[in-house]
PDB file of N, CA, C and O in Angstrom:
ATOM      1  N   MET A   1     122.080 119.876  98.893  1.00  0.00           N
ATOM      2  CA  MET A   1     122.363 121.285  98.767  1.00  0.00           C
ATOM      3  C   MET A   1     123.058 121.599  97.463  1.00  0.00           C
ATOM      4  O   MET A   1     122.694 122.541  96.759  1.00  0.00           O
ATOM      5  N   GLY A   2     124.046 120.812  97.151  1.00  0.00           N
ATOM      6  CA  GLY A   2     124.760 121.053  95.914  1.00  0.00           C
ATOM      7  C   GLY A   2     125.305 119.755  95.376  1.00  0.00           C
ATOM      8  O   GLY A   2     125.132 118.691  95.971  1.00  0.00           O
ATOM      9  N   ASP A   3     125.954 119.856  94.263  1.00  0.00           N
ATOM     10  CA  ASP A   3     126.544 118.682  93.655  1.00  0.00           C
ATOM     11  C   ASP A   3     127.837 118.358  94.381  1.00  0.00           C
ATOM     12  O   ASP A   3     128.708 119.215  94.529  1.00  0.00           O
ATOM     13  N   THR A   4     127.956 117.121  94.834  1.00  0.00           N
ATOM     14  CA  THR A   4     129.164 116.712  95.556  1.00  0.00           C
ATOM     15  C   THR A   4     130.236 116.212  94.617  1.00  0.00           C
ATOM     16  O   THR A   4     131.363 115.957  95.042  1.00  0.00           O
ATOM     17  N   GLY A   5     129.908 116.068  93.350  1.00  0.00           N
ATOM     18  CA  GLY A   5     130.889 115.632  92.384  1.00  0.00           C
ATOM     19  C   GLY A   5     130.967 114.128  92.239  1.00  0.00           C
ATOM     20  O   GLY A   5     131.651 113.621  91.350  1.00  0.00           O
ATOM     21  N   ARG A   6     130.266 113.405  93.112  1.00  0.00           N
ATOM     22  CA  ARG A   6     130.287 111.948  93.023  1.00  0.00           C
ATOM     23  C   ARG A   6     129.225 111.485  92.039  1.00  0.00           C
ATOM     24  O   ARG A   6     128.133 112.047  91.958  1.00  0.00           O
ATOM     25  N   ARG A   7     129.568 110.467  91.312  1.00  0.00           N
ATOM     26  CA  ARG A   7     128.609 109.861  90.396  1.00  0.00           C
ATOM     27  C   ARG A   7     128.145 108.551  91.005  1.00  0.00           C
ATOM     28  O   ARG A   7     128.935 107.765  91.528  1.00  0.00           O
ATOM     29  N   SER A   8     126.836 108.341  90.920  1.00  0.00           N
ATOM     30  CA  SER A   8     126.305 107.089  91.456  1.00  0.00           C
ATOM     31  C   SER A   8     126.422 106.006  90.403  1.00  0.00           C
ATOM     32  O   SER A   8     126.167 106.235  89.220  1.00  0.00           O
ATOM     33  N   SER A   9     126.806 104.841  90.844  1.00  0.00           N
ATOM     34  CA  SER A   9     126.911 103.714  89.920  1.00  0.00           C
ATOM     35  C   SER A   9     125.526 103.110  89.725  1.00  0.00           C
ATOM     36  O   SER A   9     124.643 103.320  90.556  1.00  0.00           O
ATOM     37  N   PRO A  10     125.317 102.358  88.632  1.00  0.00           N
ATOM     38  CA  PRO A  10     123.998 101.750  88.388  1.00  0.00           C
ATOM     39  C   PRO A  10     123.579 100.791  89.495  1.00  0.00           C
ATOM     40  O   PRO A  10     122.385 100.573  89.698  1.00  0.00           O
ATOM     41  N   GLU A  11     124.552 100.209  90.222  1.00  0.00           N
ATOM     42  CA  GLU A  11     124.205  99.295  91.300  1.00  0.00           C
ATOM     43  C   GLU A  11     123.575 100.042  92.474  1.00  0.00           C
ATOM     44  O   GLU A  11     122.715  99.495  93.165  1.00  0.00           O
ATOM     45  N   GLN A  12     123.992 101.278  92.703  1.00  0.00           N
ATOM     46  CA  GLN A  12     123.465 102.041  93.817  1.00  0.00           C
ATOM     47  C   GLN A  12     122.083 102.615  93.512  1.00  0.00           C
ATOM     48  O   GLN A  12     121.256 102.755  94.412  1.00  0.00           O
ATOM     49  N   CYS A  13     121.841 102.936  92.285  1.00  0.00           N
ATOM     50  CA  CYS A  13     120.587 103.581  91.901  1.00  0.00           C
ATOM     51  C   CYS A  13     119.989 102.856  90.693  1.00  0.00           C
ATOM     52  O   CYS A  13     120.100 103.335  89.565  1.00  0.00           O
ATOM     53  N   PRO A  14     119.357 101.702  90.926  1.00  0.00           N
ATOM     54  CA  PRO A  14     118.808 100.967  89.777  1.00  0.00           C
ATOM     55  C   PRO A  14     117.628 101.710  89.163  1.00  0.00           C
ATOM     56  O   PRO A  14     116.842 102.348  89.864  1.00  0.00           O
ATOM     57  N   ARG A  15     117.523 101.615  87.867  1.00  0.00           N
ATOM     58  CA  ARG A  15     116.418 102.256  87.164  1.00  0.00           C
ATOM     59  C   ARG A  15     115.298 101.258  86.987  1.00  0.00           C
ATOM     60  O   ARG A  15     115.528 100.086  86.689  1.00  0.00           O
ATOM     61  N   GLN A  16     114.087 101.737  87.174  1.00  0.00           N
ATOM     62  CA  GLN A  16     112.934 100.889  86.946  1.00  0.00           C
ATOM     63  C   GLN A  16     112.479 101.067  85.518  1.00  0.00           C
ATOM     64  O   GLN A  16     112.267 102.187  85.052  1.00  0.00           O
ATOM     65  N   GLU A  17     112.332  99.961  84.833  1.00  0.00           N
ATOM     66  CA  GLU A  17     111.821 100.000  83.472  1.00  0.00           C
ATOM     67  C   GLU A  17     110.298 100.084  83.521  1.00  0.00           C
ATOM     68  O   GLU A  17     109.678  99.445  84.371  1.00  0.00           O
ATOM     69  N   PRO A  18     109.688 100.852  82.633  1.00  0.00           N
ATOM     70  CA  PRO A  18     108.221 100.903  82.619  1.00  0.00           C
ATOM     71  C   PRO A  18     107.655  99.551  82.201  1.00  0.00           C
ATOM     72  O   PRO A  18     108.249  98.828  81.401  1.00  0.00           O
ATOM     73  N   ALA A  19     106.504  99.233  82.756  1.00  0.00           N
ATOM     74  CA  ALA A  19     105.865  97.960  82.442  1.00  0.00           C
ATOM     75  C   ALA A  19     105.405  97.964  80.985  1.00  0.00           C
ATOM     76  O   ALA A  19     104.828  98.936  80.499  1.00  0.00           O
ATOM     77  N   ALA A  20     105.671  96.868  80.314  1.00  0.00           N
ATOM     78  CA  ALA A  20     105.229  96.739  78.928  1.00  0.00           C
ATOM     79  C   ALA A  20     103.719  96.525  78.905  1.00  0.00           C
ATOM     80  O   ALA A  20     103.178  95.753  79.696  1.00  0.00           O
ATOM     81  N   MET A  21     103.051  97.216  77.989  1.00  0.00           N
ATOM     82  CA  MET A  21     101.603  97.079  77.894  1.00  0.00           C
ATOM     83  C   MET A  21     101.273  95.731  77.244  1.00  0.00           C
ATOM     84  O   MET A  21     101.863  95.375  76.224  1.00  0.00           O
ATOM     85  N   PRO A  22     100.342  94.990  77.825  1.00  0.00           N
ATOM     86  CA  PRO A  22      99.978  93.696  77.247  1.00  0.00           C
ATOM     87  C   PRO A  22      99.443  93.844  75.819  1.00  0.00           C
ATOM     88  O   PRO A  22      98.915  94.890  75.442  1.00  0.00           O
ATOM     89  N   ARG A  23      99.592  92.781  75.043  1.00  0.00           N
ATOM     90  CA  ARG A  23      99.226  92.820  73.630  1.00  0.00           C
ATOM     91  C   ARG A  23      97.745  93.114  73.427  1.00  0.00           C
ATOM     92  O   ARG A  23      97.385  93.876  72.530  1.00  0.00           O
ATOM     93  N   LEU A  24      96.878  92.516  74.256  1.00  0.00           N
ATOM     94  CA  LEU A  24      95.444  92.773  74.103  1.00  0.00           C
ATOM     95  C   LEU A  24      95.104  94.235  74.363  1.00  0.00           C
ATOM     96  O   LEU A  24      94.206  94.787  73.727  1.00  0.00           O
ATOM     97  N   ALA A  25      95.811  94.860  75.287  1.00  0.00           N
ATOM     98  CA  ALA A  25      95.578  96.278  75.550  1.00  0.00           C
ATOM     99  C   ALA A  25      95.973  97.122  74.338  1.00  0.00           C
ATOM    100  O   ALA A  25      95.298  98.099  74.011  1.00  0.00           O
ATOM    101  N   LEU A  26      97.053  96.747  73.683  1.00  0.00           N
ATOM    102  CA  LEU A  26      97.467  97.492  72.484  1.00  0.00           C
ATOM    103  C   LEU A  26      96.466  97.325  71.349  1.00  0.00           C
ATOM    104  O   LEU A  26      96.167  98.282  70.636  1.00  0.00           O
ATOM    105  N   TYR A  27      95.943  96.102  71.179  1.00  0.00           N
ATOM    106  CA  TYR A  27      94.926  95.884  70.153  1.00  0.00           C
ATOM    107  C   TYR A  27      93.658  96.688  70.452  1.00  0.00           C
ATOM    108  O   TYR A  27      93.074  97.291  69.551  1.00  0.00           O
ATOM    109  N   ALA A  28      93.239  96.695  71.707  1.00  0.00           N
ATOM    110  CA  ALA A  28      92.044  97.449  72.080  1.00  0.00           C
ATOM    111  C   ALA A  28      92.265  98.952  71.885  1.00  0.00           C
ATOM    112  O   ALA A  28      91.348  99.673  71.492  1.00  0.00           O
ATOM    113  N   LEU A  29      93.477  99.414  72.160  1.00  0.00           N
ATOM    114  CA  LEU A  29      93.791 100.826  71.946  1.00  0.00           C
ATOM    115  C   LEU A  29      93.734 101.175  70.456  1.00  0.00           C
ATOM    116  O   LEU A  29      93.240 102.239  70.082  1.00  0.00           O
ATOM    117  N   ALA A  30      94.235 100.282  69.618  1.00  0.00           N
ATOM    118  CA  ALA A  30      94.174 100.518  68.169  1.00  0.00           C
ATOM    119  C   ALA A  30      92.722 100.564  67.688  1.00  0.00           C
ATOM    120  O   ALA A  30      92.370 101.406  66.862  1.00  0.00           O
ATOM    121  N   VAL A  31      91.880  99.665  68.199  1.00  0.00           N
ATOM    122  CA  VAL A  31      90.460  99.674  67.830  1.00  0.00           C
ATOM    123  C   VAL A  31      89.802 100.966  68.297  1.00  0.00           C
ATOM    124  O   VAL A  31      88.969 101.532  67.589  1.00  0.00           O
ATOM    125  N   CYS A  32      90.168 101.427  69.469  1.00  0.00           N
ATOM    126  CA  CYS A  32      89.601 102.670  69.999  1.00  0.00           C
ATOM    127  C   CYS A  32      89.955 103.860  69.107  1.00  0.00           C
ATOM    128  O   CYS A  32      89.089 104.662  68.759  1.00  0.00           O
ATOM    129  N   VAL A  33      91.215 103.964  68.747  1.00  0.00           N
ATOM    130  CA  VAL A  33      91.647 105.085  67.907  1.00  0.00           C
ATOM    131  C   VAL A  33      90.978 105.031  66.538  1.00  0.00           C
ATOM    132  O   VAL A  33      90.519 106.051  66.022  1.00  0.00           O
ATOM    133  N   LEU A  34      90.926 103.839  65.955  1.00  0.00           N
ATOM    134  CA  LEU A  34      90.301 103.714  64.631  1.00  0.00           C
ATOM    135  C   LEU A  34      88.802 103.975  64.669  1.00  0.00           C
ATOM    136  O   LEU A  34      88.251 104.548  63.729  1.00  0.00           O
ATOM    137  N   SER A  35      88.135 103.560  65.746  1.00  0.00           N
ATOM    138  CA  SER A  35      86.695 103.800  65.828  1.00  0.00           C
ATOM    139  C   SER A  35      86.390 105.280  66.066  1.00  0.00           C
ATOM    140  O   SER A  35      85.365 105.779  65.601  1.00  0.00           O
ATOM    141  N   VAL A  36      87.253 105.975  66.771  1.00  0.00           N
ATOM    142  CA  VAL A  36      87.059 107.424  66.929  1.00  0.00           C
ATOM    143  C   VAL A  36      87.215 108.109  65.575  1.00  0.00           C
ATOM    144  O   VAL A  36      86.440 109.003  65.234  1.00  0.00           O
ATOM    145  N   ALA A  37      88.216 107.690  64.807  1.00  0.00           N
ATOM    146  CA  ALA A  37      88.401 108.275  63.471  1.00  0.00           C
ATOM    147  C   ALA A  37      87.201 107.973  62.576  1.00  0.00           C
ATOM    148  O   ALA A  37      86.756 108.836  61.820  1.00  0.00           O
ATOM    149  N   ALA A  38      86.677 106.749  62.662  1.00  0.00           N
ATOM    150  CA  ALA A  38      85.508 106.391  61.856  1.00  0.00           C
ATOM    151  C   ALA A  38      84.282 107.185  62.285  1.00  0.00           C
ATOM    152  O   ALA A  38      83.467 107.562  61.443  1.00  0.00           O
ATOM    153  N   ALA A  39      84.141 107.445  63.583  1.00  0.00           N
ATOM    154  CA  ALA A  39      83.011 108.243  64.065  1.00  0.00           C
ATOM    155  C   ALA A  39      83.092 109.671  63.535  1.00  0.00           C
ATOM    156  O   ALA A  39      82.084 110.246  63.122  1.00  0.00           O
ATOM    157  N   VAL A  40      84.284 110.234  63.549  1.00  0.00           N
ATOM    158  CA  VAL A  40      84.451 111.601  63.049  1.00  0.00           C
ATOM    159  C   VAL A  40      84.092 111.665  61.565  1.00  0.00           C
ATOM    160  O   VAL A  40      83.384 112.574  61.131  1.00  0.00           O
ATOM    161  N   VAL A  41      84.581 110.703  60.795  1.00  0.00           N
ATOM    162  CA  VAL A  41      84.288 110.681  59.360  1.00  0.00           C
ATOM    163  C   VAL A  41      82.789 110.510  59.129  1.00  0.00           C
ATOM    164  O   VAL A  41      82.215 111.171  58.263  1.00  0.00           O
ATOM    165  N   SER A  42      82.155 109.633  59.896  1.00  0.00           N
ATOM    166  CA  SER A  42      80.718 109.405  59.726  1.00  0.00           C
ATOM    167  C   SER A  42      79.913 110.664  60.020  1.00  0.00           C
ATOM    168  O   SER A  42      78.998 111.009  59.273  1.00  0.00           O
ATOM    169  N   PHE A  43      80.251 111.345  61.102  1.00  0.00           N
ATOM    170  CA  PHE A  43      79.507 112.553  61.453  1.00  0.00           C
ATOM    171  C   PHE A  43      79.763 113.684  60.457  1.00  0.00           C
ATOM    172  O   PHE A  43      78.863 114.469  60.161  1.00  0.00           O
ATOM    173  N   VAL A  44      80.984 113.767  59.945  1.00  0.00           N
ATOM    174  CA  VAL A  44      81.290 114.803  58.950  1.00  0.00           C
ATOM    175  C   VAL A  44      80.485 114.564  57.678  1.00  0.00           C
ATOM    176  O   VAL A  44      80.035 115.514  57.036  1.00  0.00           O
ATOM    177  N   GLU A  45      80.304 113.307  57.316  1.00  0.00           N
ATOM    178  CA  GLU A  45      79.524 112.981  56.125  1.00  0.00           C
ATOM    179  C   GLU A  45      78.019 113.037  56.373  1.00  0.00           C
ATOM    180  O   GLU A  45      77.231 112.859  55.444  1.00  0.00           O
ATOM    181  N   GLY A  46      77.619 113.281  57.608  1.00  0.00           N
ATOM    182  CA  GLY A  46      76.206 113.417  57.917  1.00  0.00           C
ATOM    183  C   GLY A  46      75.501 112.111  58.221  1.00  0.00           C
ATOM    184  O   GLY A  46      74.271 112.059  58.214  1.00  0.00           O
ATOM    185  N   SER A  47      76.246 111.068  58.486  1.00  0.00           N
ATOM    186  CA  SER A  47      75.653 109.765  58.762  1.00  0.00           C
ATOM    187  C   SER A  47      75.493 109.572  60.270  1.00  0.00           C
ATOM    188  O   SER A  47      76.386 109.903  61.050  1.00  0.00           O
ATOM    189  N   TRP A  48      74.353 109.038  60.660  1.00  0.00           N
ATOM    190  CA  TRP A  48      74.114 108.761  62.074  1.00  0.00           C
ATOM    191  C   TRP A  48      74.755 107.451  62.506  1.00  0.00           C
ATOM    192  O   TRP A  48      74.672 107.076  63.675  1.00  0.00           O
ATOM    193  N   LEU A  49      75.389 106.757  61.579  1.00  0.00           N
ATOM    194  CA  LEU A  49      76.105 105.528  61.906  1.00  0.00           C
ATOM    195  C   LEU A  49      77.283 105.803  62.849  1.00  0.00           C
ATOM    196  O   LEU A  49      77.812 104.889  63.482  1.00  0.00           O
ATOM    197  N   GLY A  50      77.675 107.055  62.929  1.00  0.00           N
ATOM    198  CA  GLY A  50      78.763 107.444  63.825  1.00  0.00           C
ATOM    199  C   GLY A  50      78.483 107.117  65.282  1.00  0.00           C
ATOM    200  O   GLY A  50      79.410 106.944  66.072  1.00  0.00           O
ATOM    201  N   ILE A  51      77.199 107.032  65.642  1.00  0.00           N
ATOM    202  CA  ILE A  51      76.836 106.695  67.027  1.00  0.00           C
ATOM    203  C   ILE A  51      77.355 105.301  67.373  1.00  0.00           C
ATOM    204  O   ILE A  51      77.831 105.066  68.483  1.00  0.00           O
ATOM    205  N   VAL A  52      77.261 104.388  66.423  1.00  0.00           N
ATOM    206  CA  VAL A  52      77.771 103.027  66.651  1.00  0.00           C
ATOM    207  C   VAL A  52      79.281 103.061  66.856  1.00  0.00           C
ATOM    208  O   VAL A  52      79.806 102.344  67.707  1.00  0.00           O
ATOM    209  N   TRP A  53      79.977 103.882  66.088  1.00  0.00           N
ATOM    210  CA  TRP A  53      81.425 103.997  66.244  1.00  0.00           C
ATOM    211  C   TRP A  53      81.793 104.606  67.594  1.00  0.00           C
ATOM    212  O   TRP A  53      82.789 104.208  68.198  1.00  0.00           O
ATOM    213  N   VAL A  54      81.015 105.552  68.065  1.00  0.00           N
ATOM    214  CA  VAL A  54      81.278 106.143  69.384  1.00  0.00           C
ATOM    215  C   VAL A  54      81.103 105.093  70.474  1.00  0.00           C
ATOM    216  O   VAL A  54      81.905 105.019  71.405  1.00  0.00           O
ATOM    217  N   LEU A  55      80.060 104.283  70.357  1.00  0.00           N
ATOM    218  CA  LEU A  55      79.854 103.213  71.336  1.00  0.00           C
ATOM    219  C   LEU A  55      80.991 102.207  71.307  1.00  0.00           C
ATOM    220  O   LEU A  55      81.432 101.740  72.357  1.00  0.00           O
ATOM    221  N   LEU A  56      81.468 101.869  70.120  1.00  0.00           N
ATOM    222  CA  LEU A  56      82.597 100.949  70.008  1.00  0.00           C
ATOM    223  C   LEU A  56      83.864 101.556  70.599  1.00  0.00           C
ATOM    224  O   LEU A  56      84.669 100.848  71.204  1.00  0.00           O
ATOM    225  N   ALA A  57      84.042 102.855  70.427  1.00  0.00           N
ATOM    226  CA  ALA A  57      85.204 103.536  71.017  1.00  0.00           C
ATOM    227  C   ALA A  57      85.142 103.479  72.534  1.00  0.00           C
ATOM    228  O   ALA A  57      86.163 103.262  73.186  1.00  0.00           O
ATOM    229  N   GLY A  58      83.959 103.672  73.105  1.00  0.00           N
ATOM    230  CA  GLY A  58      83.826 103.589  74.553  1.00  0.00           C
ATOM    231  C   GLY A  58      84.116 102.198  75.076  1.00  0.00           C
ATOM    232  O   GLY A  58      84.800 102.040  76.087  1.00  0.00           O
ATOM    233  N   LEU A  59      83.604 101.197  74.400  1.00  0.00           N
ATOM    234  CA  LEU A  59      83.848  99.816  74.812  1.00  0.00           C
ATOM    235  C   LEU A  59      85.328  99.461  74.715  1.00  0.00           C
ATOM    236  O   LEU A  59      85.888  98.863  75.634  1.00  0.00           O
ATOM    237  N   SER A  60      85.952  99.825  73.616  1.00  0.00           N
ATOM    238  CA  SER A  60      87.358  99.468  73.447  1.00  0.00           C
ATOM    239  C   SER A  60      88.271 100.256  74.391  1.00  0.00           C
ATOM    240  O   SER A  60      89.318  99.748  74.792  1.00  0.00           O
ATOM    241  N   SER A  61      87.895 101.483  74.753  1.00  0.00           N
ATOM    242  CA  SER A  61      88.715 102.217  75.719  1.00  0.00           C
ATOM    243  C   SER A  61      88.635 101.571  77.100  1.00  0.00           C
ATOM    244  O   SER A  61      89.627 101.536  77.828  1.00  0.00           O
ATOM    245  N   ASN A  62      87.452 101.059  77.462  1.00  0.00           N
ATOM    246  CA  ASN A  62      87.336 100.333  78.725  1.00  0.00           C
ATOM    247  C   ASN A  62      88.141  99.043  78.689  1.00  0.00           C
ATOM    248  O   ASN A  62      88.753  98.667  79.689  1.00  0.00           O
ATOM    249  N   MET A  63      88.147  98.363  77.551  1.00  0.00           N
ATOM    250  CA  MET A  63      88.937  97.144  77.423  1.00  0.00           C
ATOM    251  C   MET A  63      90.430  97.458  77.527  1.00  0.00           C
ATOM    252  O   MET A  63      91.184  96.700  78.136  1.00  0.00           O
ATOM    253  N   THR A  64      90.852  98.568  76.937  1.00  0.00           N
ATOM    254  CA  THR A  64      92.254  98.971  77.029  1.00  0.00           C
ATOM    255  C   THR A  64      92.648  99.191  78.480  1.00  0.00           C
ATOM    256  O   THR A  64      93.684  98.702  78.930  1.00  0.00           O
ATOM    257  N   TRP A  65      91.824  99.924  79.207  1.00  0.00           N
ATOM    258  CA  TRP A  65      92.105 100.186  80.618  1.00  0.00           C
ATOM    259  C   TRP A  65      92.172  98.881  81.403  1.00  0.00           C
ATOM    260  O   TRP A  65      93.076  98.691  82.216  1.00  0.00           O
ATOM    261  N   TYR A  66      91.225  97.986  81.166  1.00  0.00           N
ATOM    262  CA  TYR A  66      91.167  96.728  81.913  1.00  0.00           C
ATOM    263  C   TYR A  66      92.401  95.868  81.655  1.00  0.00           C
ATOM    264  O   TYR A  66      93.032  95.391  82.598  1.00  0.00           O
ATOM    265  N   TYR A  67      92.748  95.666  80.385  1.00  0.00           N
ATOM    266  CA  TYR A  67      93.877  94.799  80.070  1.00  0.00           C
ATOM    267  C   TYR A  67      95.207  95.416  80.490  1.00  0.00           C
ATOM    268  O   TYR A  67      96.115  94.694  80.901  1.00  0.00           O
ATOM    269  N   ALA A  68      95.338  96.724  80.395  1.00  0.00           N
ATOM    270  CA  ALA A  68      96.569  97.374  80.859  1.00  0.00           C
ATOM    271  C   ALA A  68      96.707  97.242  82.367  1.00  0.00           C
ATOM    272  O   ALA A  68      97.797  96.972  82.872  1.00  0.00           O
ATOM    273  N   ARG A  69      95.610  97.431  83.087  1.00  0.00           N
ATOM    274  CA  ARG A  69      95.652  97.299  84.548  1.00  0.00           C
ATOM    275  C   ARG A  69      95.896  95.851  84.959  1.00  0.00           C
ATOM    276  O   ARG A  69      96.639  95.589  85.905  1.00  0.00           O
ATOM    277  N   ARG A  70      95.273  94.911  84.250  1.00  0.00           N
ATOM    278  CA  ARG A  70      95.466  93.500  84.567  1.00  0.00           C
ATOM    279  C   ARG A  70      96.932  93.106  84.365  1.00  0.00           C
ATOM    280  O   ARG A  70      97.491  92.357  85.166  1.00  0.00           O
ATOM    281  N   GLY A  71      97.542  93.602  83.313  1.00  0.00           N
ATOM    282  CA  GLY A  71      98.954  93.318  83.084  1.00  0.00           C
ATOM    283  C   GLY A  71      99.844  93.924  84.150  1.00  0.00           C
ATOM    284  O   GLY A  71     100.819  93.303  84.575  1.00  0.00           O
ATOM    285  N   ARG A  72      99.512  95.145  84.592  1.00  0.00           N
ATOM    286  CA  ARG A  72     100.297  95.796  85.637  1.00  0.00           C
ATOM    287  C   ARG A  72     100.163  95.063  86.961  1.00  0.00           C
ATOM    288  O   ARG A  72     101.146  94.890  87.680  1.00  0.00           O
ATOM    289  N   VAL A  73      98.946  94.630  87.287  1.00  0.00           N
ATOM    290  CA  VAL A  73      98.728  93.912  88.544  1.00  0.00           C
ATOM    291  C   VAL A  73      99.430  92.575  88.522  1.00  0.00           C
ATOM    292  O   VAL A  73     100.012  92.169  89.528  1.00  0.00           O
ATOM    293  N   ARG A  74      99.389  91.880  87.399  1.00  0.00           N
ATOM    294  CA  ARG A  74     100.078  90.593  87.290  1.00  0.00           C
ATOM    295  C   ARG A  74     101.586  90.761  87.444  1.00  0.00           C
ATOM    296  O   ARG A  74     102.255  89.893  88.004  1.00  0.00           O
ATOM    297  N   GLN A  75     102.114  91.859  86.955  1.00  0.00           N
ATOM    298  CA  GLN A  75     103.542  92.086  87.044  1.00  0.00           C
ATOM    299  C   GLN A  75     103.947  92.478  88.475  1.00  0.00           C
ATOM    300  O   GLN A  75     105.016  92.093  88.947  1.00  0.00           O
ATOM    301  N   ASP A  76     103.088  93.243  89.158  1.00  0.00           N
ATOM    302  CA  ASP A  76     103.403  93.678  90.509  1.00  0.00           C
ATOM    303  C   ASP A  76     103.189  92.597  91.546  1.00  0.00           C
ATOM    304  O   ASP A  76     103.888  92.566  92.559  1.00  0.00           O
ATOM    305  N   GLY A  77     102.250  91.722  91.317  1.00  0.00           N
ATOM    306  CA  GLY A  77     101.996  90.658  92.273  1.00  0.00           C
ATOM    307  C   GLY A  77     100.533  90.270  92.268  1.00  0.00           C
ATOM    308  O   GLY A  77      99.742  90.815  91.498  1.00  0.00           O
ATOM    309  N   PRO A  78     100.172  89.329  93.125  1.00  0.00           N
ATOM    310  CA  PRO A  78      98.771  88.870  93.149  1.00  0.00           C
ATOM    311  C   PRO A  78      97.838  89.948  93.661  1.00  0.00           C
ATOM    312  O   PRO A  78      98.207  90.780  94.490  1.00  0.00           O
ATOM    313  N   GLY A  79      96.625  89.911  93.146  1.00  0.00           N
ATOM    314  CA  GLY A  79      95.618  90.873  93.570  1.00  0.00           C
ATOM    315  C   GLY A  79      94.447  90.858  92.620  1.00  0.00           C
ATOM    316  O   GLY A  79      94.477  90.173  91.597  1.00  0.00           O
ATOM    317  N   SER A  80      93.430  91.600  92.949  1.00  0.00           N
ATOM    318  CA  SER A  80      92.239  91.652  92.126  1.00  0.00           C
ATOM    319  C   SER A  80      92.337  92.805  91.133  1.00  0.00           C
ATOM    320  O   SER A  80      92.787  93.896  91.481  1.00  0.00           O
ATOM    321  N   VAL A  81      91.922  92.562  89.915  1.00  0.00           N
ATOM    322  CA  VAL A  81      91.940  93.606  88.894  1.00  0.00           C
ATOM    323  C   VAL A  81      90.876  94.654  89.168  1.00  0.00           C
ATOM    324  O   VAL A  81      91.094  95.846  88.951  1.00  0.00           O
ATOM    325  N   THR A  82      89.721  94.202  89.649  1.00  0.00           N
ATOM    326  CA  THR A  82      88.616  95.132  89.848  1.00  0.00           C
ATOM    327  C   THR A  82      88.628  95.788  91.212  1.00  0.00           C
ATOM    328  O   THR A  82      87.837  96.701  91.450  1.00  0.00           O
ATOM    329  N   GLY A  83      89.478  95.370  92.103  1.00  0.00           N
ATOM    330  CA  GLY A  83      89.461  95.882  93.473  1.00  0.00           C
ATOM    331  C   GLY A  83      90.425  96.904  93.759  1.00  0.00           C
ATOM    332  O   GLY A  83      90.488  97.396  94.886  1.00  0.00           O
TER     333      GLY A  83
END
């Protein structure tokens, strides 16, 4: 209802730290961002090579999702990444 004036100590209310993203997920994310930028530049210049960059962006975004989820599942406990 209102503030009781009591402060909770860190022992009573522990904070959960966010899970660190695995290194492979960060690399895949960097590739995704760079390939999107390359696709934009290619299309602006009128080159159809941008299609290859779009495909690479899609692949690397899926890899980012997979490795981030795999790291989260490993940290939380045993289980299947795809399930």
